[in-house]
C-alpha positions as semicolon CSV with decimal commas, in nm:
position;residue;x (nm);y (nm);z (nm)
1;M;0,005;0,014;0,032
2;P;0,089;0,381;-0,062
3;K;0,297;0,502;0,205
4;D;0,096;0,564;0,498
5;Y;0,110;0,864;0,710
6;R;-0,261;0,802;0,902
7;R;-0,129;0,426;1,035
8;A;0,216;0,561;1,163
9;S;0,013;0,850;1,359
10;I;-0,156;0,556;1,552
11;P;0,124;0,474;1,825
12;D;0,155;0,875;1,903
13;L;-0,263;0,893;2,012
14;K;-0,126;0,784;2,370
15;N;-0,046;1,148;2,374
16;I;-0,352;1,278;2,287
17;E;-0,616;1,426;2,557
18;Y;-0,933;1,282;2,384
19;P;-0,792;1,040;2,086
20;P;-1,036;0,911;1,773
21;P;-1,034;0,504;1,800
22;E;-0,759;0,370;1,634
23;S;-0,992;0,154;1,403
24;Q;-1,131;0,497;1,309
25;I;-0,809;0,560;1,159
26;R;-0,736;0,210;0,990
27;Q;-1,074;0,324;0,816
28;A;-0,962;0,656;0,696
29;A;-0,617;0,516;0,585
30;D;-0,783;0,247;0,408
31;V;-1,033;0,492;0,244
32;D;-0,662;0,710;0,137
33;A;-0,558;0,408;0,004
34;L;-0,800;0,287;-0,219
35;N;-0,848;0,662;-0,366
36;V;-0,491;0,606;-0,445
37;A;-0,543;0,297;-0,616
38;R;-0,853;0,456;-0,818
39;M;-0,648;0,709;-0,910
40;K;-0,368;0,425;-1,064
41;A;-0,615;0,215;-1,212
42;K;-0,793;0,588;-1,379
43;Q;-0,400;0,636;-1,510
44;G;-0,380;0,318;-1,660
45;R;-0,152;0,175;-1,402
46;L;-0,406;-0,142;-1,350
47;A;-0,116;-0,424;-1,224
48;E;-0,032;-0,135;-0,933
49;A;-0,413;-0,053;-0,862
50;E;-0,497;-0,408;-0,836
51;V;-0,199;-0,434;-0,533
52;D;-0,312;-0,126;-0,345
53;A;-0,675;-0,236;-0,363
54;R;-0,665;-0,598;-0,278
55;G;-0,401;-0,438;0,061
56;V;-0,728;-0,255;0,130
57;L;-0,973;-0,549;0,122
58;L;-0,717;-0,794;0,324
59;S;-0,680;-0,511;0,565
60;R;-1,072;-0,402;0,577
61;L;-1,095;-0,814;0,616
62;K;-0,868;-0,796;0,888
63;E;-1,028;-0,544;1,087
64;Q;-1,397;-0,633;1,043
65;G;-1,329;-0,995;0,997
66;N;-1,473;-1,189;0,656
67;T;-1,823;-1,169;0,752
68;S;-1,937;-0,795;0,594
69;P;-1,615;-0,613;0,359
70;D;-1,714;-0,267;0,283
71;D;-1,876;-0,325;-0,063
72;K;-1,723;0,002;-0,270
73;I;-1,373;-0,162;-0,154
74;R;-1,496;-0,485;-0,327
75;H;-1,639;-0,249;-0,625
76;R;-1,321;-0,054;-0,702
77;L;-1,105;-0,394;-0,673
78;A;-1,373;-0,537;-0,912
79;S;-1,331;-0,249;-1,095
80;V;-1,023;-0,266;-1,171
81;L;-1,035;-0,620;-1,236
82;V;-1,325;-0,575;-1,518
83;E;-1,047;-0,283;-1,724
84;Q;-0,814;-0,577;-1,710
85;G;-1,041;-0,788;-1,839
86;D;-1,081;-1,060;-1,582
87;M;-1,462;-1,150;-1,509
88;S;-1,413;-1,411;-1,332
89;M;-1,361;-1,235;-0,965
90;R;-1,644;-0,993;-1,086
91;K;-1,894;-1,312;-1,127
92;S;-1,823;-1,476;-0,814
93;W;-1,854;-1,199;-0,608
94;F;-2,180;-1,034;-0,762
95;G;-2,318;-1,279;-0,956
96;P;-2,369;-1,366;-1,356
97;R;-2,666;-1,101;-1,354
98;S;-2,515;-0,855;-1,141
99;K;-2,587;-0,489;-1,227
100;F;-2,212;-0,414;-1,188
101;S;-2,074;-0,361;-1,568
102;A;-1,747;-0,251;-1,671
103;R;-1,905;0,113;-1,796
104;S;-1,996;0,165;-1,399
105;A;-1,652;0,035;-1,327
106;S;-1,511;0,361;-1,481
107;R;-1,708;0,588;-1,287
């Protein structure tokens, strides 16, 4: 994942009188990394975007458990895979008759 100043700040939370929860910092860091992945995909750097998006997905799964990964993360990763031409992952995550298409992936 990209260099992460948010996660690097977590040890310093103990020095703040009313710190935000660690989980909130981690989630914000994942959103930042997901936005970086999205920009790389728009630049055509699809392999890098996929690595970053998968890293965010793994981070969220580690934080939240396997029960409910954020749909935004799954959709962004799926959009990168669709742009690469890999439709197999999209079908396994969203079903064969999903409304998710290559057109919506470019948003």
